[in-house]
Backbone as CSV, one residue per row, in Angstrom:
resi,resn,N_x,N_y,N_z,CA_x,CA_y,CA_z,C_x,C_y,C_z
1,MET,43.677,14.132,20.613,42.490,14.293,19.933,41.595,15.129,20.389
2,SER,40.861,16.341,20.156,39.939,16.824,21.320,38.823,15.907,21.589
3,GLN,37.606,15.844,22.273,36.393,15.198,22.127,35.636,15.563,20.727
4,LYS,35.434,16.587,19.918,34.700,17.000,19.375,35.351,16.778,17.824
5,GLN,36.671,16.573,17.836,37.039,15.441,17.132,37.258,14.356,16.984
6,ALA,36.673,13.407,17.831,36.630,12.202,18.296,35.205,11.265,17.698
7,GLU,34.503,13.002,18.266,32.773,12.216,17.741,32.772,12.580,16.137
8,ALA,33.380,13.326,15.455,33.255,13.941,13.973,33.991,12.321,13.313
9,LYS,34.955,11.416,14.323,35.285,11.277,13.532,34.930,9.213,13.865
10,ALA,33.794,9.550,14.868,33.346,8.032,15.011,32.234,7.870,14.304
11,PRO,31.927,6.494,13.429,30.805,6.409,13.043,29.263,6.889,13.061
12,ASP,28.563,7.141,12.840,27.393,7.393,13.258,26.782,6.036,12.756
13,SER,25.976,4.739,13.402,25.727,3.531,14.133,24.181,3.814,13.479
14,THR,23.186,5.038,13.746,22.161,5.247,13.383,22.132,5.393,11.752
15,ARG,23.154,6.456,11.437,22.854,6.137,9.838,23.133,4.638,9.160
16,ARG,23.955,4.553,10.116,24.609,3.199,9.148,23.536,2.853,8.819
17,SER,22.368,2.027,9.864,21.563,1.429,9.857,20.810,1.634,8.965
18,GLN,20.043,3.121,8.880,18.974,3.819,8.006,19.864,3.060,6.777
19,ARG,21.137,3.253,6.559,21.146,2.978,5.256,21.094,1.122,4.810
20,SER,21.319,0.708,5.493,21.241,-0.667,5.668,19.977,-0.947,5.114
21,ARG,18.595,-0.536,6.375,17.432,-0.644,6.285,17.371,-0.913,4.755
22,ARG,17.252,1.087,4.302,16.816,0.939,2.795,17.469,-0.033,1.810
23,ALA,18.699,-0.619,2.464,19.321,-1.100,0.588,18.941,-2.535,0.820
24,ILE,18.207,-3.248,1.973,16.788,-4.401,2.277,15.724,-4.480,1.746
25,TYR,15.127,-2.752,2.269,13.672,-2.683,1.564,14.165,-2.877,0.299
26,ALA,15.729,-2.046,-0.275,15.372,-2.002,-1.949,15.806,-3.335,-2.693
27,ALA,16.126,-4.576,-1.946,16.640,-5.817,-2.538,15.331,-6.293,-2.057
28,ALA,14.823,-6.704,-1.445,13.597,-7.318,-1.389,12.376,-6.939,-2.173
29,LEU,12.092,-5.791,-2.609,11.169,-5.548,-3.370,11.992,-5.330,-5.010
30,ALA,13.057,-5.692,-4.828,13.452,-6.096,-6.333,12.840,-7.253,-6.663
31,LEU,13.418,-8.650,-5.540,14.075,-9.849,-5.969,12.202,-10.230,-6.173
32,VAL,11.154,-9.536,-5.634,9.960,-10.039,-5.077,9.069,-9.902,-6.700
33,ALA,9.644,-8.700,-7.368,9.755,-7.703,-8.763,9.838,-9.111,-9.720
34,GLU,11.636,-9.685,-9.847,12.209,-10.670,-10.462,11.715,-12.053,-10.541
35,ASN,11.928,-12.046,-9.058,11.645,-13.307,-8.790,10.425,-14.303,-8.481
36,GLY,9.502,-13.776,-7.953,8.348,-13.860,-7.100,8.429,-13.700,-5.315
37,TYR,7.757,-13.897,-5.006,7.692,-14.246,-3.533,8.639,-15.298,-3.183
38,GLN,7.867,-16.353,-3.675,8.119,-17.824,-3.343,9.752,-18.232,-3.516
39,ARG,10.565,-17.612,-4.532,11.585,-18.086,-4.798,12.484,-17.128,-4.434
40,THR,12.202,-16.323,-3.743,12.716,-14.870,-2.869,13.296,-15.407,-1.302
41,THR,14.095,-15.188,-0.810,15.159,-15.786,0.423,15.626,-14.847,1.352
42,ILE,16.036,-14.888,2.311,16.286,-14.177,3.393,17.971,-14.219,3.000
43,GLU,18.798,-15.224,2.253,19.869,-14.873,1.773,20.171,-14.215,0.852
44,GLY,18.864,-14.393,-0.258,19.240,-13.536,-1.541,19.119,-12.665,-1.050
45,ILE,17.776,-12.212,-0.674,17.924,-10.075,0.703,18.817,-9.465,1.263
46,ALA,19.487,-10.246,1.753,20.798,-10.533,2.472,22.143,-9.996,1.367
47,ALA,21.869,-10.890,0.472,23.344,-10.687,-0.952,23.324,-9.457,-1.324
48,ARG,21.331,-9.279,-2.014,21.482,-7.768,-3.072,21.907,-6.534,-2.324
49,ALA,21.642,-6.724,-0.837,21.736,-5.579,-0.060,22.709,-5.715,0.638
50,GLY,23.779,-6.722,0.444,25.514,-6.268,1.204,25.629,-5.971,2.128
51,VAL,24.652,-6.961,3.319,24.681,-7.169,4.209,25.175,-8.607,5.318
52,GLY,24.700,-8.857,5.969,25.172,-10.013,6.616,23.380,-11.338,6.985
53,LYS,23.544,-12.229,6.695,21.658,-12.755,6.858,21.884,-12.215,8.467
54,GLN,22.638,-12.415,9.233,22.085,-12.148,10.807,21.642,-10.675,10.709
55,THR,22.097,-9.565,10.072,21.295,-8.078,10.297,19.780,-8.475,10.377
56,ILE,19.692,-9.039,8.858,18.553,-8.964,8.717,17.408,-9.964,9.931
57,TYR,17.959,-11.093,10.308,17.459,-12.107,11.085,17.226,-10.728,12.688
58,ARG,17.703,-10.029,12.710,18.443,-9.174,13.997,17.164,-8.011,13.975
59,TRP,16.265,-8.047,12.586,15.303,-6.641,12.410,14.412,-7.548,12.353
60,TRP,14.071,-8.675,11.463,13.037,-9.274,11.489,12.806,-10.518,11.114
61,SER,11.716,-11.207,11.499,11.574,-12.598,11.741,11.517,-13.505,10.030
62,SER,10.949,-13.039,9.451,10.630,-13.496,8.177,11.014,-12.660,7.052
63,LYS,11.196,-13.418,5.932,11.046,-12.683,4.607,9.704,-11.587,4.743
64,ALA,8.531,-12.308,4.600,7.124,-12.014,4.751,7.134,-10.396,5.510
65,ASP,7.626,-10.660,6.647,8.159,-9.272,7.775,8.198,-8.495,7.299
66,VAL,10.068,-8.662,6.253,10.971,-7.640,5.149,9.956,-7.094,4.546
67,LEU,9.107,-8.239,3.608,8.222,-7.432,2.557,7.436,-6.316,2.533
68,LEU,6.864,-6.545,3.833,5.600,-6.357,4.340,6.255,-4.221,4.736
69,GLU,7.318,-4.071,5.435,7.934,-3.379,6.052,8.503,-1.867,4.734
70,ALA,9.067,-3.140,3.507,9.599,-2.508,2.824,8.444,-1.725,2.339
71,PHE,7.387,-2.412,1.666,6.473,-2.057,1.016,5.347,-0.626,1.544
72,LEU,5.472,-0.908,2.810,5.004,0.204,3.805,5.898,1.783,3.562
73,ASP,7.307,1.344,3.771,8.288,2.543,3.632,7.612,3.091,1.952
74,LEU,7.868,2.150,1.178,7.636,2.304,-0.094,6.196,2.780,-0.519
75,ALA,4.813,3.106,-0.453,4.100,4.203,-0.724,4.331,4.466,-0.088
76,GLU,4.823,4.871,1.758,5.338,6.473,2.583,5.967,7.012,0.817
77,GLN,7.272,6.905,0.731,8.421,7.526,-0.086,7.331,7.846,-1.273
78,THR,6.782,7.010,-1.725,6.215,7.237,-2.979,5.415,8.815,-2.690
79,ALA,4.334,8.941,-1.817,3.469,10.010,-1.497,4.021,11.318,-1.154
80,GLN,5.011,10.588,-0.834,5.719,12.447,-0.395,6.460,12.388,-1.707
81,ALA,7.195,11.541,-2.090,7.235,12.620,-4.107,6.570,13.285,-4.689
82,ALA,5.305,12.429,-4.389,4.471,13.689,-5.055,3.748,14.321,-4.540
83,GLY,4.472,14.698,-3.437,4.100,15.800,-2.390,1.818,15.908,-2.197
84,GLY,1.541,14.679,-1.970,1.018,14.626,-1.606,0.951,13.289,-0.148
85,GLN,-0.382,13.625,0.589,-0.627,12.342,2.073,-0.919,11.508,1.549
86,SER,-1.256,10.143,1.815,-1.347,9.131,2.418,-2.590,8.805,2.795
87,ASP,-2.296,9.725,4.420,-3.813,9.843,5.380,-4.713,11.050,5.161
88,THR,-5.003,11.421,3.667,-5.626,12.847,3.150,-7.099,11.839,2.356
89,PHE,-8.199,12.435,1.906,-8.805,11.805,1.053,-9.594,13.159,0.447
90,PRO,-9.713,13.786,-0.511,-9.773,14.962,-1.430,-11.364,14.482,-0.922
91,ASP,-11.970,16.198,-0.629,-12.959,16.683,-0.323,-13.416,18.024,-0.925
92,THR,-13.870,17.948,-2.635,-14.087,19.635,-3.248,-15.436,19.649,-3.584
93,GLY,-16.444,18.579,-1.887,-17.898,19.239,-2.323,-18.680,17.699,-3.559
94,ASP,-18.066,17.340,-4.118,-18.531,16.979,-5.252,-18.064,14.727,-4.724
95,LEU,-19.387,14.114,-4.455,-18.374,13.088,-3.748,-17.761,12.447,-5.534
96,ALA,-19.052,12.197,-6.214,-18.594,12.029,-7.781,-16.929,11.493,-7.765
97,ALA,-16.844,13.071,-8.030,-15.559,13.125,-8.507,-14.365,13.042,-7.750
98,ASP,-14.610,13.193,-6.349,-13.933,12.604,-5.299,-12.827,11.015,-5.185
99,LEU,-14.152,10.239,-5.602,-14.279,8.973,-5.456,-13.287,8.716,-6.929
100,LYS,-14.207,9.152,-8.203,-13.434,8.852,-8.827,-11.588,9.447,-9.011
101,PHE,-11.457,10.334,-8.814,-10.029,11.182,-8.320,-9.028,9.943,-7.882
102,VAL,-9.452,9.215,-6.355,-9.102,8.627,-5.953,-9.119,6.804,-6.630
103,LEU,-9.914,6.441,-6.999,-10.083,5.658,-7.496,-9.074,5.335,-8.860
104,ARG,-8.785,6.304,-9.532,-8.009,6.277,-10.730,-6.451,6.275,-10.177
105,ALA,-5.932,6.923,-9.097,-4.714,6.449,-8.703,-4.646,5.570,-8.041
106,THR,-5.684,4.832,-7.723,-5.742,3.335,-7.183,-5.690,2.630,-8.297
107,VAL,-5.519,2.636,-9.714,-5.310,2.333,-10.772,-3.914,2.638,-11.151
108,ASP,-3.831,3.152,-10.773,-2.568,4.193,-11.583,-1.277,2.941,-10.575
109,GLU,-1.547,2.964,-9.677,-0.238,2.337,-8.115,-0.182,1.042,-8.142
110,LEU,-2.019,-0.089,-8.896,-1.778,-1.169,-8.978,-1.173,-1.806,-9.841
111,LEU,-1.287,-0.708,-11.305,-0.933,-1.155,-12.173,1.074,-0.809,-12.553
112,ASP,0.953,-0.250,-11.522,2.945,0.503,-11.274,3.827,-0.873,-11.037
113,PRO,3.910,-1.068,-12.014,5.239,-3.142,-11.056,5.977,-2.852,-10.020
114,ALA,6.385,-1.637,-9.275,6.877,-1.203,-7.734,5.862,-1.942,-7.340
115,PHE,4.758,-1.790,-7.262,3.421,-2.183,-6.736,3.064,-3.532,-6.884
116,ASP,2.819,-3.924,-8.088,2.039,-4.880,-8.503,2.769,-5.937,-8.002
117,ALA,3.877,-6.216,-7.637,4.423,-8.013,-7.394,4.626,-7.842,-5.884
118,PRO,5.078,-6.544,-4.908,4.915,-7.110,-3.892,3.686,-6.787,-2.759
119,THR,2.521,-5.792,-3.464,1.709,-6.397,-2.806,0.576,-7.816,-3.244
120,ARG,0.861,-8.017,-4.187,0.316,-9.133,-4.922,1.018,-10.512,-4.426
121,ALA,2.109,-10.757,-4.166,3.170,-11.555,-3.102,2.525,-11.135,-1.706
122,LEU,2.363,-10.024,-0.867,1.555,-10.162,0.606,-0.270,-10.575,0.318
123,ALA,-1.014,-10.389,-0.460,-2.304,-10.579,-0.756,-1.882,-11.932,-0.625
124,ALA,-0.920,-12.441,-1.616,-1.192,-14.086,-1.978,-0.578,-15.093,-0.299
125,GLU,0.492,-14.364,0.270,1.126,-15.020,1.179,0.391,-14.762,2.570
126,GLY,-0.516,-13.829,2.546,-1.830,-13.590,3.974,-2.747,-14.213,4.264
127,VAL,-3.133,-15.223,2.834,-4.301,-16.367,2.566,-3.544,-17.191,3.943
128,VAL,-2.041,-17.910,3.555,-1.972,-18.642,4.242,-1.105,-18.278,5.382
129,ASP,-0.717,-17.374,5.912,-0.375,-16.656,7.126,-0.903,-16.053,7.352
130,GLU,-1.958,-16.455,8.390,-3.128,-15.638,8.994,-2.479,-14.556,9.593
131,ARG,-1.012,-14.978,10.682,-0.801,-13.642,11.319,-0.145,-12.138,10.387
132,LEU,0.586,-12.597,8.938,0.363,-11.869,8.408,-0.322,-11.748,7.612
133,GLY,-1.417,-12.119,6.799,-2.750,-11.574,6.598,-3.287,-10.476,7.442
134,ARG,-3.431,-10.370,9.237,-4.119,-9.373,9.740,-3.546,-8.184,9.308
135,GLU,-1.686,-8.622,9.486,-0.668,-7.601,10.099,-0.835,-6.575,8.118
136,PHE,-1.521,-7.434,7.815,-1.082,-7.032,6.276,-2.451,-5.796,5.792
137,VAL,-3.136,-6.677,6.410,-4.611,-5.706,6.777,-5.034,-3.974,7.694
138,ALA,-3.976,-4.821,8.720,-4.225,-3.790,9.633,-2.979,-2.448,9.317
139,ALA,-1.881,-2.232,8.693,-1.335,-1.440,8.373,-1.006,-1.349,6.988
140,LEU,-1.878,-1.870,6.194,-1.892,-0.817,4.854,-3.139,-1.203,4.518
141,LEU,-4.459,-2.088,4.776,-5.178,-1.616,3.529,-6.625,-0.683,4.970
142,GLU,-6.275,-1.627,6.292,-7.291,-0.593,6.974,-6.960,0.832,6.851
143,PRO,-5.921,1.505,7.570,-6.034,2.893,7.353,-6.449,3.598,6.076
144,GLN,-6.868,2.890,4.434,-7.102,3.797,3.417,-8.530,3.860,3.548
145,LEU,-8.873,1.890,4.101,-10.413,1.814,3.682,-11.681,3.205,4.906
146,GLN,-10.489,2.983,5.981,-10.705,4.525,6.805,-11.056,5.859,6.213
147,LEU,-10.125,6.229,5.575,-10.977,6.746,4.567,-11.889,7.343,4.019
148,TYR,-12.155,5.676,3.573,-12.881,6.028,2.093,-14.392,6.346,3.557
149,VAL,-14.465,5.649,4.671,-15.348,5.547,5.699,-15.835,7.117,5.848
150,GLU,-14.700,7.692,6.298,-14.840,9.300,6.756,-15.427,10.712,5.773
151,ARG,-14.693,10.050,4.501,-15.581,10.853,3.016,-16.889,10.457,3.392
152,LEU,-17.495,9.414,3.045,-18.780,8.933,2.527,-19.617,9.430,3.838
153,ARG,-19.282,9.021,5.524,-19.788,9.675,6.644,-20.246,11.569,5.903
154,GLY,-18.936,12.135,5.673,-18.933,13.298,5.655,-20.209,14.092,4.496
155,ALA,-20.255,12.951,3.132,-21.174,13.409,2.172,-22.560,12.594,2.820
156,GLN,-22.766,12.369,3.540,-24.163,11.507,4.153,-24.513,12.664,5.397
157,GLN,-23.418,13.885,5.724,-23.919,15.288,6.140,-24.435,16.032,5.755
158,THR,-23.940,16.403,4.542,-23.926,17.312,3.128,-25.123,17.196,2.985
159,GLY,-25.831,15.210,2.813,-26.893,14.920,2.712,-26.862,14.657,0.668
160,GLN,-25.271,14.476,0.662,-24.914,13.738,-0.735,-25.655,12.019,-0.898
161,LEU,-25.439,11.359,0.327,-25.766,10.234,0.701,-26.588,10.307,1.114
162,ARG,-27.705,8.914,1.003,-29.101,8.431,2.034,-27.950,8.615,3.615
163,GLY,-28.286,9.100,4.170,-28.427,8.610,6.244,-28.975,7.635,6.223
164,ASP,-29.347,6.460,5.521,-29.345,5.311,6.322,-28.435,4.457,5.603
165,VAL,-27.321,4.841,4.662,-26.922,3.821,3.914,-25.276,4.055,5.361
166,ASP,-25.144,1.832,5.054,-23.602,1.557,5.971,-22.504,2.249,5.068
167,PRO,-21.301,3.195,5.449,-21.100,3.751,4.226,-19.651,2.271,4.676
168,ARG,-19.862,1.654,5.599,-18.579,0.585,5.133,-19.097,-0.703,4.157
169,ILE,-19.986,-0.934,4.423,-20.845,-1.602,3.075,-20.596,-1.074,1.781
170,ALA,-20.578,0.474,1.682,-20.847,1.332,0.325,-19.439,0.882,-0.362
171,LEU,-18.745,1.256,0.455,-17.062,1.625,-0.334,-16.920,0.222,-0.876
172,GLU,-17.075,-1.366,-0.111,-17.246,-1.952,-0.966,-17.629,-2.448,-2.402
173,LEU,-18.300,-1.084,-2.682,-19.434,-1.605,-3.870,-18.047,-1.244,-4.884
174,PHE,-17.154,-0.240,-4.616,-16.074,-0.168,-5.667,-15.157,-0.709,-5.469
175,VAL,-14.793,-0.133,-4.259,-13.380,-0.712,-4.419,-12.842,-2.426,-4.292
176,SER,-14.717,-3.287,-3.719,-14.019,-4.816,-3.853,-14.012,-4.834,-5.308
177,PRO,-14.414,-4.769,-6.294,-14.498,-5.156,-7.641,-13.123,-5.051,-8.189
178,LEU,-12.355,-3.378,-8.036,-11.785,-3.158,-8.313,-10.071,-4.092,-8.075
179,ALA,-10.352,-4.506,-6.885,-9.171,-5.547,-5.696,-9.615,-7.245,-7.097
180,GLN,-10.909,-7.898,-7.183,-11.171,-8.708,-7.419,-10.450,-8.322,-9.472
181,ARG,-10.598,-7.179,-9.722,-10.146,-7.663,-11.306,-8.883,-7.691,-11.095
182,TRP,-8.143,-6.482,-10.753,-6.818,-6.760,-10.441,-6.064,-8.358,-9.966
183,LEU,-6.457,-9.106,-8.641,-6.268,-9.906,-8.446,-6.284,-11.157,-9.981
184,GLN,-7.158,-11.249,-9.911,-7.939,-12.276,-10.556,-7.721,-11.947,-12.268
185,HIS,-7.154,-10.977,-12.404,-7.041,-10.643,-14.235,-8.607,-10.575,-15.156
186,THR,-9.349,-10.400,-14.137,-10.675,-10.880,-15.045,-11.152,-9.917,-16.008
187,GLY,-10.290,-8.485,-16.067,-10.799,-7.555,-17.156,-9.693,-6.250,-17.363
188,PRO,-9.686,-5.211,-18.197,-8.575,-4.562,-18.110,-8.717,-3.445,-17.086
189,LEU,-7.582,-3.042,-16.670,-7.695,-1.898,-15.487,-7.616,-0.874,-16.002
190,THR,-8.636,-0.117,-16.008,-8.435,0.868,-16.545,-9.100,2.095,-15.412
191,HIS,-8.941,3.498,-16.279,-9.406,4.911,-15.238,-11.258,4.811,-15.614
192,ALA,-11.355,4.191,-16.730,-12.461,4.480,-16.820,-13.352,3.213,-16.585
193,TYR,-12.927,2.265,-16.225,-13.723,0.813,-15.142,-13.787,1.529,-14.358
194,ALA,-12.608,2.032,-13.710,-12.592,3.063,-11.371,-13.826,3.777,-11.976
195,GLU,-14.111,4.588,-12.899,-14.966,5.359,-12.595,-16.650,5.344,-12.770
196,THR,-16.401,4.122,-14.023,-17.621,3.393,-14.009,-18.136,2.610,-12.690
197,LEU,-17.739,2.015,-11.773,-17.853,1.165,-10.627,-18.444,2.311,-9.639
198,VAL,-17.522,3.769,-10.019,-18.263,4.764,-8.897,-19.930,5.353,-9.378
199,ASP,-20.242,5.297,-10.327,-21.232,5.578,-10.950,-22.478,4.495,-10.911
200,TYR,-21.797,3.388,-10.937,-22.795,2.310,-10.886,-23.341,2.215,-9.259
201,ALA,-22.159,2.416,-8.753,-22.373,2.148,-7.085,-23.472,3.755,-6.901
202,LEU,-23.245,5.004,-7.118,-23.876,5.913,-6.417,-24.711,6.085,-7.023
203,TYR,-25.101,5.645,-8.502,-26.619,5.730,-9.262,-27.267,4.331,-9.047
204,GLY,-26.670,3.332,-9.279,-27.731,2.600,-9.686,-27.818,2.054,-10.566
205,LEU,-28.455,0.334,-10.861,-28.307,-0.089,-11.791,-30.236,0.248,-12.436
206,VAL,-31.143,0.667,-11.778,-32.067,0.904,-12.195,-32.783,1.572,-12.734
207,PRO,-33.467,2.427,-14.309,-33.651,3.461,-14.174,-34.392,4.303,-13.189
208,ARG,-34.023,5.832,-13.724,-34.294,6.645,-12.223,-35.181,7.458,-12.960
């Protein structure tokens, strides 16, 4: 057998590992959606993915770590499938329109069962697991919030936003209420609600 034939017949360990990771991601997300975070176990993920439990522990230290990586991968795959990029923020020159566009997309994502269950699980677990909470914020939330900051700073440069406004505080005027309504089910999560948050935040509540 030639060397080339031997290489062709040799198993591709990298590809096999990638297939296993994909299977584990899918299993973790599915089980959390079906059973909730507390009832999801490493054993269950391994069984659903068709891998050994030791395979999971070789790559991750806990089910929370598995779920975090699986969710980040889901977000990236969804963005790619939509033909967009998760590291960009629209800048049409109309700040209100751009903010409404992003918040409507955020509403759609939060209402998607594929995102809802794992996001809730990670947010809840991050409250009691400080390390996971920091990683969740750093890996998932902070990059998205920074996009808002950059867009608001751009609006300051073009005179659409007061120069003395702190962009980090300003973004909380519409992002935080949206997150609270989603987490606590205090009301319907709709495009109209998201757009109203932008109007109230940008134009205030008192007569002009």
